[in-house]
C-alpha positions in Angstrom: 6.0 16.9 -24.4 5.3 14.6 -21.5 3.4 15.4 -18.3 4.0 13.9 -14.9 2.3 13.8 -11.6 4.6 14.4 -8.7 4.5 14.3 -4.9 6.4 17.2 -3.2 8.7 15.6 -0.7 8.4 18.3 2.0 4.6 18.6 2.0 3.6 16.0 4.5 0.6 18.1 5.5 -0.6 17.7 1.9 0.3 14.0 1.5 -2.7 13.3 -0.7 -1.9 16.1 -3.2 -0.3 15.4 -6.5 0.9 18.2 -8.8 1.2 18.2 -12.6 4.4 19.3 -14.4 5.6 19.1 -18.0 8.9 17.9 -19.4 10.7 17.8 -22.6 10.6 14.4 -24.4 14.4 14.3 -24.1 14.2 14.0 -20.3 14.6 10.4 -19.2 11.8 10.3 -16.7 10.8 7.1 -14.9 8.5 6.4 -11.9 10.2 7.1 -8.6 12.8 9.5 -10.0 13.4 12.7 -8.0 13.1 16.0 -9.8 13.4 19.7 -8.9 10.2 21.7 -9.7 9.1 25.3 -9.2 6.5 25.2 -6.5 4.0 27.8 -5.3 3.5 31.4 -6.2 7.1 32.2 -5.5 8.3 29.3 -7.7 10.6 28.1 -4.9 12.6 25.0 -5.9 11.3 21.9 -4.3 12.3 18.2 -4.6 9.5 16.0 -5.9 9.0 12.3 -6.8 7.5 11.2 -10.1 4.5 9.0 -9.4 2.8 9.0 -12.8 3.8 9.7 -16.4 1.1 10.9 -18.9 1.3 11.6 -22.6 -1.4 14.3 -22.6 -3.8 16.0 -20.1 -6.8 18.2 -20.0 -5.1 21.4 -18.8 -8.4 23.3 -18.3 -6.5 26.6 -18.7 -4.1 26.0 -15.8 -0.5 27.1 -16.2 1.6 23.9 -16.1 5.2 24.6 -15.1 8.3 22.8 -16.4 10.4 20.4 -14.4 13.7 22.2 -13.7 16.0 19.1 -13.5 16.3 15.4 -12.8 18.2 14.6 -9.6 18.3 10.8 -9.8 
């Protein structure tokens, strides 16, 4: 399991916010790749850009959602 920090493309009002998602090791994730993620309470699909890749995180009890798919 890998974890990534992403920037949601259509959230210009929250430009400083990064969000954490998880992915299967089989996903070929690289920095700058666009992905589709479930976002918000309604899990609406949003396009995001991968800005950091992490091997592990301190989840502090938060639910970490899965990346839906890679676009690029």
